[in-house]
N, C-alpha and C positions, 0 to 999 in steps of 0.2 A: 403595911410593911415599912413604908418609908417613914411613918411616924415612929416606928421602933428605932430606925437608924438615926433619925434626927434626935430622938430622946437619948440615945446612947452617946451621941456627940455632945449633947447638952450636959449630960451627967459627967462626962469626962472633963468638961470645962476647958479652960485655956491650956492647962497642962496636957490634957488629952489631944488637943489640937496640935500642940508642939510636937508631941511624940509621934502622932500620925504623919505629920508633914516631914519629920526627920526620917522615919522609916520608909515613907514613900520614895524618898530620894536615895535610900540605901538598897532597899529590897522591894521588888515589885510584889503585888500588882495593883494596890489600891491607888487610883489616880487622884492627884491634887485637885483636879477640877471638881470632883465630887465632894471632897473634904471642905474646901473653901467655899464652894457653892452652897453647900448646906449650912456652913457657917454664916453665909449671907442671909439665909432664911431665918436663922436664929437672931440675927441682928434686926431683921424686920419685925420679929416677934417680941423684941425687947429683952431677949434672954442673953444676948451678948452685945458688946459694944464694938463699933467699927474699928476704932484705933487700936485697942488692945488685941483684937482678933487679928488685924493686919500685922502688927508688930510681932506678936508671938508666933503667928503662923509663918511669917517670913524668917524669923529666927530659927524655926524648925527646919525650914528649907535650907538655910545656910548651914546648919549643923549637919544635915544629911549630906550635902555636897562637900562639906569640909572633910568628911570621912574619906571620900575618894581622892580629894586633893592630898590629904595626909599620906595615904597609901602610895601615891605616885611620888610625892616629895621625899618621903623617908625610905621607901623601898627601892626606888629607881627601876630601871628597865630589867635588870637581872633578876630581882626578886618578884617584880610585879607579873612578869610573863608566866612563871610557873603557877602563880596564884590564879591567873585568868585561865590557864590551861586546865587546872584542876577543878575550879568551881564555875567554869564558863557555862555549863549546862544549867545551873540554878540561877545564874545571873543573866542567862540567854545572850551572852556576848562571847566573841572570840577575839584572839589577839589581833587578827587582821582588822577588826573593828577599831581597836585601839590605835593601830598604825594609821588607819584612815583619819580618825579623829585627830591624831597628833599632826598629821600633814595639814589638815584643815586649820588647826590652831596656829601652826607656824606660818602658814601662808596668809591667813587673815589677820593675825595679830591678836593681842590679848583682849581687845574689845569684844571678841566673840563671846567671852564669858558673860558679858552683860547682855548682848543682843540675843543669845541663844536661850535665855530665860523665857523668852516669848515663843519659843519654837517647840513643837512636839518632838522634833528630831534633835538628838544629841544634847538635850537640855541638861541632863545629869551627867552623861558620859564625858562631856567636855571637861569636867572637873579633874578627871584622871590625867589627861594630857597636860593640863595646867600645872598639876603637881609634878609630873615627870619633867616638865620644862623649868621647874623651880621658880615659877612665877612668884612675885612678892606676895606673901600671905595676906598682908593688909589690903593690897590692891585686889586680890582675889575675893576676899571677904566683902570689901566695899562694892565691887561690881556685882557680886552674887546677890547681896542684900538689895541693892538698888533695882536691878533687873527683876528679881523675884517679887519685890514690893509692888512694882507696877503691875505685874501679872496677877498677883494675888488680889490686889485692889480691884482689878477688872472682874475677877471671879466672885469676890464678895458682893460687889455692886450688882453683878448679874443675878446672883442668888437672891439679893434683897429685892430687886425689881420683879423677879418671878414669884416671890413669896405669895402674893395675892392669888396668882393663877394656880399655884400649887395647892392652896387651900380650897379654891373653887373646884378645880378638877383633880381632886384628891386621888382617885383611883388611877387615872391615866398617868399622872406624874409619879405616883408610887411605883407603877410598873416600869416607867422609864428609869428611875433611879436604881431600882433593883436590877433592871436589865443592864445598865452601864456597869454596875459592880460585877454582875455575873459574867458579862462579856470579858471584862478585864481578867477575872479569875480563870475562866475557861481558856482565854487566849494564852495566859501564862502557862497553864497546865499543858496545853497543846504544844507550845514551844519547847517546854522541858521534855515532853514525851517524844517529840520528833527530832530533837536536837542531835546533830552529829558533828563531830569535829570536821573542819574543812578538809583535812587530809583524807579522812574516810570517804567524804563525798567525792573528792577528786579520784580516789582509787576506784570507787564504784562506777564512775563515769568511764574510766579507762577499761 
């Protein structure tokens, strides 16, 4: 099964990598760790090159994060909040998450855009508060690219280092890869199915 996934990514090429990385940062649930990690396997197999993969994958990450920055920057709080309230179920976020992220952004400074690219928490969501705060676009893009490039390089190198073990223990790693993708999808479906607005949860508790 993992051969099918690797082959699909290989056939998509660098354009496919760009699109997957952009979508991963706009809409869940396919994790970048799987995308770039398998890209690293393709580098080890000689079917992709490290630098093009890193640059194009990182540009995809930047493009996906730019979408959220653009929403915050152009729409502002008045238009962004109704959007989050309406589509929060499918995005699995609520407005109070945005408020918490905004406070974190303002308290820690703009450098959090760079450092959170290494974190599983608020890695993408911080782009919206950056836009709401009207952070300089070029500074946002530069910090996002630099932080994402470092993280993506680690994922690619990790995938390349594990390529030999993946080929040797084909079945085991195949199930691990499929399991990671399956968990991400199931986790997303579960969050959507059980999602309730904060106001409804507070009312139920009362």
